[in-house]
N, C-alpha and C positions, 0 to 999 in steps of 0.2 A: 637655509638658502642653498640650493644645488645650482650649479652652473655646468653648462655642456660647452666642451671648447670648440665644437664646430657644430654647423647646422646638420652635418650628418649624424652626429651623436645625438643632438638632440630629437631627429626624426626617430632614432633608434629607441631612445627613451620612451618617446610618446607611443611607439607600437608595443613596448614591452608593458607599459601602463594601461594601454586597451587590451592586451591579452590577459592580464591580471583580472581587470575589471570584468571580463567577459568570464573567466572561471568563476569568479565570486558570485555573479549574478546567476550563473548555472545552478553552482553549488546551493546558492540560499533557495532557488525555485525547487531544487530537488527536497531540499529540507522541508520548505513548505508543502510539495506534494505528499511527502512522506507523513508530515503530522497531519494533513488534511484526509488522505485516503486510508493511512493505517494509523488509526488511533492509538493513544496509549492503553498499555493494559487495564488500566483503570477504567476505559471508555469502552472496551470490549464487552460484547452480550455474553452473560456467564451461563446461558442457559443451551438448550438443545440447538437452537437457530444460529448459536455464535458460528459455527464453522460454514452455515451456508451463508454467510455476507461475502458478497463479491467484492474482489479488491481491484478497485481500478488503477491502471497506470498509465500514466503520461509520457510520452516519447520528448525526446530532445527535439528542438527545432531545426531539422537538418537543413533546410532552405536557408536560414539566416546563417549557419554555420557557412555554407558554400559561398554565400555573398560577402562574408566577411575575408575568406581567403582568396576572392577574386580581387576584392579592393585592397589588399593589404600591400605595403609598399616593403619592398626587400631591401632593406639596410643593415649594416652591421657596423659595430663601432669601429672607429679608425684608432682610436687610441684608449686612454683611460676613461672609464664612466663611473658613474655613482660616486661614492665618497672618495674613490682615489683622484677622480677628475675634480671633485670639489676642493681637494686639498693642496691642488696645483694652481698657481697664479692663470688667470685669464689671459689671454694671449692681446698684446698690446697692438691695436691699430695704428696704422700710419697716421690717419686724420685725427688720432688722440693728441698727436704732440702740438697741434695747433691749439691755441689758447681760445676757449669759449666764455665771452662776457656772460652770456645769457645762464650757462651752468654756475658761475660764481654767484651771480644776483639770486639764482634758485636755493643754492645753498645756504648761504646767507640769510634770504627770508626764512628757510627751515629753521635754521638755528634759533632765531629771532621769535619765530613763533612757540618755539620749545620751549624758551625763557618766559614769554609771556604768560604761559598757563598758571604759572606760580605754584607749582607742584612742589613742595618743598621736601618730600618724603621720595620722591622718585624723580629727580631731575638728573636725567639721561639724556645727553643728545645722541641720536641716532643716526649713524652714518653708516651707510652698507658700503663696504670695500671688499676688494678682491683678496686682500691680503689676510684677513681674519676670519674665521669660522668657528663660532661658540655655540655649542648647547648647553644651556644652564637651567636650572629650575626657577622660572619666575615666579614672581609673587602673585595673589589672585588680583591685585589691583592692576599690576602692569599687564596680566593678559585680557582684562576686561578693556583697557585702554587701548591696547594692540588690538582686539576684536572690533571695537569701535571704530579705530583708524583704517582698518582694514575694508570694513564697510563703506568707509567713505572714498576709499581711493579706487574701489571696484569700477565706478562710472569714470573716474578719472583717467584710470588705464584703458580704459575701453576705447574713450575720446581722445586719447592722445594721438598725435600725427607727427609724423616725420622722425619718429625714435625706433632706430632699429638697431639690432645687436647680434653677434655671433654666438654670445653665450644664452642659455635659456634656464632661468633660475625658477626652481622648485621651492615654493615657501612653505614648510609645514609647521604653520603657527607661528607668529612674529616672535622673535627671540630677542630680547635686549642684551645689549653687551655688558660684560662683568666690569669694566673698567671705563672710566671716563677718560678718554684722549684729549689732548688740548686741541683747540679750534686750529691753531696753526699747524699742527701736524696732520691733521685731518686735510687742511686746505693742499698741504705740500704734497700727502700721498695722492690726493686727487688728481694731482697733473700728471700721473702717471696712469691714469685709466682711461678707458675709453669715454668720452663723450655721452655715448647713447646709452651708458649704463646708469646714468644718473635717475632714471626712474623705470626701475626693471619690472617686468610682468612678474607676479607672484601668485602662486597657487597655493590654496589652502586644502589640507586633506581632512578626512572623516577622522583620523588618528589625532591630528592636533586637537581638534574640538572637542573629542573625548577627553584626552589629557587635560584639557581646560577645566571641563566640568568636575573630573574628579578631583583636580588641585583645589578647585574652588569648594567643594563640599568638605574636603579634608580639612582646608584652613578653617572654614566656618566651625565644624565639631572641633578643632583644637581651641577656638577662640573661646566657644561655649564652655568647653571644660577648662579653660584658664579662669574664666571669669567666676565660674562654681569655686573652684580653689580659692580663689580671692576671698568671697564671700565666706567660705568656710573658716580660713584664717583669722578673719576679722571677728567672727563669731567667738572662736577658740580664745583670741586674746581678750574679748570681753568678758568671758566666763572665767578666765584665768584672774581677771582683774578683781571680779565680784568675789571669787573664793578669797584671794587674799584680804581683801577688806573684812570678810566674815570671819577669817582667822583671827585677824587683828581685833576685832571687836570682841569675838568670844576671849581672846586672851586677857583683853581689859575686864570683861565681866568678870571671869574667873579671878583676876587679881582684887578686885573691888569686893566680891563676894568674901576673900580670904581675910580683907582687911576689916570688913564688916563685921566678921565672927570675932576678931581681935579687939573690937570695940572703938574703932576710930570714931572720930566725931562726925555728925551728920554732916555740918556745913563744909567740911574738908571734901567729904566725898561728892557733894554736889559740885564743888570747886573743880575736883578731878575730872567729873564728868563733864563739865563746861571745856575743860581743857582738851580734853579727849575728843570732844565734836569739833572744837576749833582746829584740832590737828587732822581730823579727817577731812575737814573742807578745806585746809590748805595742800593736804595731798591730791585731792581732786582738781584743785585749782592748778597745781604744778603737772598734774597730767596733760590737763585742758593746755597749758601753756606749751607743753613738750609737743603735743600734737600738732599745734599752731606754728611751732618752729620747725617740725618737719614739712608741714605743707608748705612754708615760706621758701625753705632750703630746696624743696622739689621745683619750686615757682621759678628761683634764681637758677637752678639748673635748666629749666625751659629755656629762660630768657637768655642764656649763655648759649645753648643751642640754637636758638633763633639769631641772635647776634654771628654766630660762626656760619649759618647759612647764608645771613645776609651778604657777610665777607666773602664768601664763595662766589655768591651772584654775583658780587661786585667785581671779583677778580676775572669772572666770565666775561662780564661786559667790558672791562677794560681790555681785555685778550680779544674782543670781538672789535672793539673801536682800533685795536692797535693791527688788527688784520684787515679791517677796511681801509686803514691809511696806507698799508704796504699795497694793497690792491690799486688804490687811487694813484700811489706814487709809481707802480710798475705801468700802470696804463697812461700814466702821463709821459713816462722814458719812452715807451713804445709809440705814442702819439708824435712826440718829437721826433723819433729816429726817423719814423716814417715820413714826416715832413721833409728832414734832411734828404730822406733818399729820391725823394720825387723833384727836390731844387736840384740836385746835382746833376751834371750834364754827362755823367759816367754812362757809356753805352753798355758796358759789360753788365752793370747793375741791372740796367732796365732789363737786359734780356734774361737774366736770370727770375727777377722777378714776374717776368710774364710767363716763363717756364712754370714756376710755382703756381701762378693764377690759373694757368691751363690744366694741370695736375689735379687742382682743386675743384675746377669746373666738371672735368671728366669724374672725378671721384663722386662729385654732386649728382651728376647724371645716373651713374651707375646705383647710387642710393634711391634715388627717384623710381629707376626702373625695378629696383627690388621691391620698393613700397607699392608700387602699382600692382606688382605681381601678387604680393600678399593680400591686398585688397582685392583682387580678382578670384584669388583662392578661396578667400574667406566668403565673398559672395555666394561661389559655387557650391562650396560645402554647406551654407545655410540653406540654400535653395534645395540641396539634396536632400537635409534634414527634413526641412519642410515637406518634401514631397515623398518622403519614406512615411513619414507621420499620417499624412493625407491616406498614402495607400493602406496603411495598418487599420486605420479607423472605418475605413470603406469596406476593407475584407472582415473585420469584426462586425460592421451593420449588416453586411449581407450573409455571415454565418447566422447570426440572430434570427434573420428575416426567413432564412431557408429552415432553421430549427424550429421557429413558431410554424412555418407552414407544414413542415414534417409531422409535428405533433398535431395539428388540427386535421390532415388528412389522415392520419392514423386513428384518432378519434373517431372520425367519422366513418373510417372503414371497420371499426370495431361495431359500430352502430348498424351500419348498413348489413353485417353479415349475420348480427343477432337478428335483425328483421327477417332477414331471408331464411334462418333457420326455423323461426316460428312460422312464417308461410308454408314452409315444406311439411311443418308439422300439421298445420291446419288442412291443408292439401291432401295429406295422406288419408284414404278411405280404406274400410275394410273391403276384403276381396270377397264378392257374393258368388261369384263362379269359377269355375277352373280356368276360363280366358282371363287373361290379363290384357289391359288396354295400353297402348303406347305412351299415352300419358303416365299410367301408372309406373311403367318401366323407367321412364324419363324420371319422376320423381323418386323412386327408389334408387336408380343411379346417384342422383343429386345428393341423396340421403348419406348413401355409403362415401361418397366424397367427401362430403362435409364432416363426417366423423373420423376419416381416415386422417391419421396421423402422419406428420412428414417423415419419410424414410430415406434412406442413402439412395434408393433406386431412382428418387426422383428430385434430382440436383436442380433441375430447372424451374421445379415448383417452389423449392425453398430459395432460389434465387429473386423470383419475379414476386413470391408472396412471403410476407413477413411472417414469423411466427409469433402470433400476437398474444395466444394462451400457453403458457406452459402448463406441464404435468402437474405439478405442485406450486402453491403460492409461497411467499418469503416465510410464513409460518409453519409449512410443512403439509398443510392440508390439501387434498386431492381437491383438483378444480372440476374435473369432469370423471364421474363416477365410471365402473368397468362393467356392471351388469346389465342395467336395463337402458333399451335404446333411447326410449322416451324420455327417461330421466336424464339420460347423458345430453341428449339435444337441448332440454331446457338449462340445465348445468353450465353447459358451454354457452348457450346465449347469455345467461347470467354473469359469466366470466368476462364475456366480451363486454357487456356492458358496465362491469367495474372497471374494466380496464379503459374504456373509453372515458369513464367518470374521472379516473386518476390522472388520465393524460390531459384533461380539461382543465383539472385543479392544479396539474404543474405549471400551466401557462400564468396562473394568477401568481399574486404574491405569497409565497409559502411562510409558514411559521418557522420553519429550519431556521432562519436568520436571527428570529428573535431567540431560539433556543440557544443558539451559539452565542449570542450576547450575553443571555443570562448566566450559562455556564462559564464563560470567560470571567464575569464579573465575580464568581463564587469560587473561583479557582484557589483562593489563598485564604477563604474564609467557609465555616460550614453554612450551608444551607437552613433556612428558617421558613416557617409558613409565613405567606404574605399573599397579598392580592395578587401580585404579579404573577407570582408560582400558580397559585390556583388558575388564574385564566389561561396560562400557558398549557397547563394539565388537561383543562378542559377541552382546548382546542386540539389535543394529541400529543402523545409524546412522541419524536422521533424514532424509528426503529433501532439506530445505533446508540440512542442514550436511554433506553427504556429500562434496560435491565438495570442501570445505575440508579434512575429515579424509583423504580419499584423498591428496590432494596432500602433506598433510603426511607420511603414511606412506610416500610414494614418494621424497620427498627424504631421508627417515630414511635409506633403503636405498641410495640412490646418491649419497648426499654426496660421499664418495671420489671417483667418476667425475666429478661435476659440477664439485669443484674443480680436477681436472687439466685440464678443457677451458677453451677461450677463449670469449669472449662471442659469442653468435651462433652457436655450433656447429650446431645445428640448421638453421638456414637455412643454414650453408655445405654441410652433407651434402645437404640438398634440392637446391641449387643443383647440385652436382656429379652428383647422380644423374638430374637433369632435362638437363643439358647434354653429358654422356658417354653412352657406350654402357653399358646395364646389363642385364645377363642376365636378370634377375630381372623386369624391368618387364613382359613380355609375361605371364607368369604371373599376375602382380598384376591386371593388365586384365581378365584372363579371370575372376579370383576376386570382383571388385569386387561386382557386382550379385548374387553367389550368396554373399554374407557372411551378411546378415540380411535376407531378402527379406521378411520379416514384419513389419519395423519399418519405419514411415514415413521415418525419415531415411535408409534405405538402400535404399529400395524401387524408385527410378527414378534414372536416370544424372543428372537434376537435381536430385536430392535433396541438403540441404545438409550430409550426411555424408560423401557419396561422396568428394568432393575432398580433403576431411580425411584420410580414411581412406587415400588414395591417397598423398597426401605424407607420412605417417607411415611406410608399408611401404617406400615408396622410400628414404627418409632411413636407416631401420634395414637396409635391404639393403647401403646403400653404406659404414654403419659395420660391419657384420659380414659380411663376404663369405663366410665360411664357412659361414654357414647361408644367407646370401642371402633368399630366403623360402621358407616351408615352408607348406602348407595348414594352417591352424588360426591361424597369427599374425593373418591377416584378422580373425578373430572375436575374440581379445583386444583387439586393438587398437579394433575396434567397440564393444565394452562400454565400454571406458576412455574413448572420445570422448563418450560419453553424459552424463558429469559432468566431463570435463577438457578443456583447450584441446589443440590439436595439439602444442605442446612438451612437456607435461605427460604426454600419451597416450606421445609418443615415449619419455620416460624411465619410464613405466609398462612399457613392454614391455622395455626394458633390464633393468628390476628382475626381471621375470619369469623372462627369458630368459637373463641373466647373472649374476644373485643367487640367485635361488629354484630354478630347475630345475639339476638337474646336467649335466655336459658331454655334448653329443652328444644331448640331449633332443629337440631340431629338426632335427637333421641328416638326411640322406637315409637313413642307416642307423637312425634311430629308437632308438639302442643306450638312451640313459637311459629314454626310456618303456618300452622291453621290461622293462628291470631294474625299475622301479618296479611293473609288473604282477606280477611274480614276488614282490616284497616284500609286494603287497596280497593276494596269496594265502596266504602265511605269515600275517599279521595276521587273515586270516579264519577260517582255522584255530585261530588262538587265541582271538578275541574271540567269534566265531559258528560255535562247531564242529558244532552241528546242521544249521545251513544249509550249511556246506562240505562235510559227509559226504553230504548230501542231493545236492548238486550232483555229487559223485563217484560216487555210487551210479547217476544216471543219464547219467553222462558229458557233462555241460553244462560248455562252457569260458565262464565268465561273462567272461572277460578281454575278449573280442571287443565286448562293451557297455562294460566300464568303462575301456580304452583312450581311446576318445575323452572320456571325462569327465575324464581326467588330462590329456590333449593342449591341451584348452580349457578347462577349470577349468568344466565342467558348462554351458557356453552351449549353449543348445538341448536340454538334456536335463533339465531342471527348470522348474517355473512362475517368472517374471519375479522375484516377491516373494522367494521363496526364493534364486534366482541371487544376486541382490545383497545378501543377508545372508551367504552364502557369500563373494563378493567382499571384504565388509568386513572379515571376519577373516583373509582369505588375505592382503590387501595388509598386515595388520597383523603377523601370525604367521608367515606363511611357508608352503611346500608341506604341512607337516604336517596344515594344516586339509583339504586334498584329502582324505588317507586317512580323517581322522576322519568327515566327511560321507558318504563312499563308504561306510564302514561303516554308518553310521547310516542311510542309504537302505536297505541291506539289513536291518537290525534293524527298522525301520519297517513293513517288509511280510514279516517274516520267516514268521508264521504263515499268511499266504495262500500263499506260495511252497511252505511244507512240505505244503500240501493238494494240489499240483499231483503228478501220478504219472507222468507221461511226459515225455520230454525235448523234444518238438516245443511242448506246451502251456508246459513252463517256459521254453523260450528266445522263444517268443511273447509271454509276460507281461513277460520282461524287457525287451522292447524299448520298452514304453510305460508301465511301472509307476511309474516316476518323475515322470510327468505326472499321476498320480492322488494325488501327494501333495500336501497343501495347508497343513497346519498347519506353519507356519514355527517356532512357539514350541515345540512338541513334537520336531520335528526336531533344533531347537538343542539342547533337554535333552537328548537321547540321545547327540548327537556330542560335548558337552563334559561331560556328567555321567555318563550310562552307562558310556561307553567309558574312563573313567579307570582307571587310569594309563596315560598314553600318551606316553612319552621320546622325544625326538627321536635321542637317542644311538642306541637299538635300530635307528631307521629307518637311520640311517646306516650303521652297523655291517652289516645285511643288503644295503642298496645295494652296498658294498664287495663282500661275499660274491658276489652274484649277478653283479656286474658282471664278474668274473673266469670264471665260469662262462658268461656269454654271449659273452664275447671268444673263449673257447675253442671254442664252438659255431660262432660266424661263422668262424674259423679252419678248422676242421675242413670246413666246408660250403665255404670259398674253395678248400681243398685239392681237395674233391670236382669242384668246378666245372672247376679247372685240368686234371683227370685227363681230364674228359669232352671238354674241348676239345682236348686232345692226342689222345684216343682219335677224335674225329670228322675231324681231319685224317688220320690215319693209316687211318681206315676208311672205304672208298667208300659203304657203305650209310647212315652217319651223315652224311654231308658236307650233306644236305638239311635237317637240323634246325637252325633258326635261335633264339635265345633271345629272349626280351622287349626286354631291353636293347640287343642288336644290332640289332634291327629298329628301335626306337626312334632309333638312333643312325643 
């Protein structure tokens, strides 16, 4: 408990506390902002897109700081403050000399209520005086009792009236006194104390609550450890007793055995055995009696302690009764003296009494004025708090409303501009003569304005029109190509539609909150396969958590491979591939710049992703010489490197080629890829029978389109947002996801395809229709909802069936080839025919 000597010191302390609270809240908010906007190193994206993550910064609330400075009350301490002031006695007010009957009755009631509790362990009469300041380590029971008492006193302290004090106490946890003072001394010391200090206002700080919880936990742990040690001691004692009995019995057996060898009669041996048993029984009985004796002695000690406590309680009651008697006697004397003074005719005495009464009345009026002022100030401050809270809520509501309106308008603007571009493209007609109509000039000008990027020469355009579509998306892919004007127009329209769709989705409840909650729950434990994680991954991994989840998925699938390798395995493979002759290195170098030319990380020889791509492909070609390098592996690695480091991207490629895909999927024959296309045809006939019949009717081989989907897992076939959501589920669930999304793409555009009535238009539509699918949420719903059930066992069985058929067909083709070669050697006319393979060799 800390008390201020004057009201000015109290105000100074309040100002200091407000300042500390303000600094603490600002620091806490800054720490939360840092943890939210700048994640820990483990949460950073590890791939090429990591450095493209924008770090948002939040500024301090300058208006709130200005308001605090304006409303601040300039005070300075007049004398000692803090602990120095607490060690000084509080100033004695003149009104404290007058005896208050109400104060005496309150303290006596408090002392009696503390005695009625019957708590023999902690019978401490708590009287707060200004002469003593003690900081002790209380027991957990005292702390619990003090916290409960504090909760009960809070409404009483708020509703108390007529109690003012020049001292302002700060209570950092209720601290019991170390020694018990006699009630008479307490009453005597309270005469010199201000009557208004009998019920001080107490503040409990957060540090006190924290100390209480820490001490309780420490006490409980010590109690548990003590009980455990007691149990161990009893078990050790019992073990010693059993060992002693065993030793005694063994000694007796040895003695009997030696006597038996000497020829002692049998009846004597039996008698000795009986005596030995009687001795052991008596010893056991003696031990039991000793235990009973110890328990009785302990009970006697407890009874003596109780008798002592009852004697102490009786002494306290006697002291209380004696104090009451003294109070009654003193009051009686004062009453008789006042009666004598009123009956005496002395004028001087009457005048002095009237003067004292007038002073007391003036003091009472002053205290009433102060009380009324405090009430008015309290009402004003409460009203101010309510008004500020209401203003803050209104401002937040307006901000949310304007943000929603802004997002909605921006989405509509994207849609309108996309339609505007398409309309311009439709209206543009080829020029048949040298003369150009005014309409064509206008359309040409509008096209140039639509495709023109914002420059510094047009600051007003950047001010009035937001830059809706950037040059690259968050994955580094080019949103608008640079060469063909028509393709640029279509690509920009598609980018605007994507932007509009993403803005519309942001207004709904995002899965980001669910991801944050899940990752927070797994912060102190490893992630495991579960339904919740599968549903979250199917809904899409947030950009900031994708590298962490991808790495976990890859380690889950290749753990058996990694455990069997030595440390530095990837570096060893890379070093061997660089130093020794590698037949795949030539083809790898040719395909590096052709991998993802529309991505800024692989667009030029100096791009930061080219060298990483080269290293991963060379290391894999050295690990798996049967495959070496196949066109398609470069795109798989390039996508993995956007979120993973080189070694993790290497293991990602191992997961896809050696774990997910069947054998011979990426070999020269592409046997596994051909099998999967036949399995996909079977699934099309089951899941989408109308579309399959439509393709059969017009003899359209759609596997020419889907073959590349399966080989590179939709890279360069769908828009980037959908591509990475497919990869999220693919790395967690495996190759079954490819079949799901391939069917979902056809299901998404089934009605449009059915309207086409000739094979050329169908095949032309199939070449680009996947780029027109933009709604990832709808596509995911079709893949994982409409196409169920989708058992993996069925896919495996059909793979096995079609694998045998394809092998038979390849065997027949090889036999035909050999027959042709033999005929060519024997026939003169066919000797000039050379196959493509022979020409390459």
